[in-house]
Phi, psi and omega in degrees: 000134181280167178301317180300318179293323177297318179297318178294315179298317180294319181293330178296335179295339185256007177269153174303144184253130175232077192265146167065029183213155171289151180305324180296323178294314180299314181294323178295318178297313180298322180296318179296314181297318180297311183290307187283320185265301184297308181281310185298322181267311192260307187283317185248348182047059186240102181302332179293320176295319178303306185297332179292330185247353178257142176284145181303332180269012179310145172223135170257127179262126184243125177259118179220122180054041177078005181243132178262129175236153179254142177240128180279167176299317180298317179298313183292316179298323176297319178296318180296316180298316180296316179298320179294321180292329182270351184294135174242136181094183184287157176293158180291157173271119184250134173232139180226156178219125174279113180259347178201129173225120181233120181239127174233105183051260186253013180233146180213152175228137180233135168250127185229133174260127184242132180239135178238123180051043176083359181249136177287114186251328182217145159251116185252142174240110184247135176250139181228153169235152174268124177250170179306328180271000176124185181289139177224141176282126183250339178202161179215133163237163186199164170237119175280143178254135183297143176291135179239000000 
């Protein structure tokens, strides 16, 4: 391999990855994540948007002090609804970036960087399956970033 080819190969390691899928699958996965998660949870705090893109058996796994706990869709949507009702002032400004989307037939994984009001707040790992009615988010793990 020549130096030029090595440079191209190395630079490809830092590009977003959309592996093993037709463009339509990748775009469909990204659309569900944008609507149900980015908008439904963060930008609009709308449980109806959440429920449209999350599977009913969804679980968010939370690691706190070395202990993993699971949060159901109903529990999380309830928290989002309560927070939206208690919010005073304008909604936050949300920016997101898909840094990895990998689709293999009926399974997909997304890595998403989420920013709220200019601060990087989460690195999210979302898993999805394709159902007869379309792609649904079935699980989430994440890393919260400290406020600076």
